[in-house]
N, C-alpha and C positions, 0 to 999 in steps of 0.2 A: 504494500500500500504506500505508494510514493507520495500521494497527495496529502497525507496526514503525517503528523509528527511520529517519529519512531516510538516514543514512549506510549502514545495513544494506541499505536498499532500493536505494541506488545500487550497492553492491557486488554484490548479487544480480542486479540488472538487467544489469550488465556481464557477469557470469558467464553468465547465461542467453543473452545476445546472442552470446557466444563459442560456446556450445553449439549455437546455431542457425545458426552460420556467418557472423555479422555481424562487421564490424570494430569496433574500439573507438569510433570516431567515430559509426558507425551505432547502436551500442548506447547511446551517450550521447544521441543524438537521440531514440531510442525512449523512453529514461528521461525526457527532458525533455518529451516529448509526453504522458506519463502522470502525471507528478508534479503534485500539487495544492498542495503547501506552497510558497507564493509566495516566502518568504524563502530557503528552501533552493534552490528552483528558480532564483531570480535569482543566487544564489551560484554554482551549477554553470554556469549560462549565461554569466555574466561570466568565469568561469574558462575555459570552452571558447572564448569569443571571444578572450580574451587569448592563449591557446595558438595559435589560428589566425592572429592578427595578428602576434604578437611571437615565437612559437616557444617561449616559456616562460610558465608561469603565475605568478600572484601567490603570495607566501608566505602561509601561513596560521598565522602565529605566534600570533594571538590565539585560535586554536581548540585543542582538545585534541589529544593526540599521535596518536590514531587517525585523526582527520580530516586532519591533516598528512600522515601516512604514506599514507593513501588517495589524496590528490591527488598526492603525489610518485610513487606507483605508477602512477597514470594518466598522468602526464607521461612516465614511462619507457615506458609502452605506446604513447603517441603517437610516441615515438622508435623504435618497432618493436622493442622489447625484450620478451622473454617476461614476462608478469605473472600468469599464471593461478595459480601456486603461492602467490604473495604474496597474491592475492585470496582464496584458500582460507584462509590463515592469518588474514587480516584479518577474514574472516567469522566465524571461530571466536572471535577476540578481541572483536569487537563483540557477539556473542551473549553471551559471558561477562560483559562490562561491563553489558549490558542486564539480564541475570539478576540481577546484584548490585544494580543500581539498583532493580529490582522487589522484591527481597527486603527492601531497606531501606524501601521505601515500604509494604510489607505489614507490616513490624515496627512502623511508626509508626501504622498505621491504627487499632489499638485505642485508642491514646491520643487520637487525633483524634476518634474516635467518642464519647469521654467528654465532650467539650466541650459539646455540647447538653445532656447530662444534668446537668452541673454548672451551666450557666448558666440553664436553664429548668426542669428538673424538680425539682431540689433546692430552689430557692426556693419553688416552688409547694407542695411537700410541707411545707416549714417553715411556710408560711402556714396550711395545713390543720391542722397540729398546734398552732401557737401561738395562733391566733385563738380557738378554744374555751377554751384555757387562760387567756388574758387576759380573756375574758368572765367566767369563773368568779371570777377574782381581783378584778375590778372591782366585782362585786356583793357 
C-alpha cells in the first residue's frame, strides 16, 4: 500500500490478518511479503527477528510516539495478550496524524506554486516591459 503511511499499512495488515484468522506472526509475515518500502521493511524485519531470538524487541526511542506504541503493542501481542482494541485506537490516531500532515502540506502548496512565477515569469515580464522603455529612452 504505497499511498498510505507505512505505519498505517502495518496496523491495517495486522488487523486484516486477525480478521482472516491469522496469528500475529503470520500477519506480520504477510505484511513483510507485500511491503515494498525497503527501509521500513528492514525495520519491521529486524524487529521481528529480535523478538524471535531474544523475546523482546529493540526500543524505538528515536521514532515518534505512534511508532513506539505500535511496536510495544505488537510485543504484547507476541506475548499472547489481546491487542485488537489498541490496534483500532492506533489506526484512528495514525489516520488523524496523517490528515493533519496532508492539511499542512495542502496549506503550503499555494505558496510553493508561486515560486516558479516569481523566479521565471516575473523577470520575463519585466524584460518585456522595460526593454521597449529603455529603447525609447536611449534614442
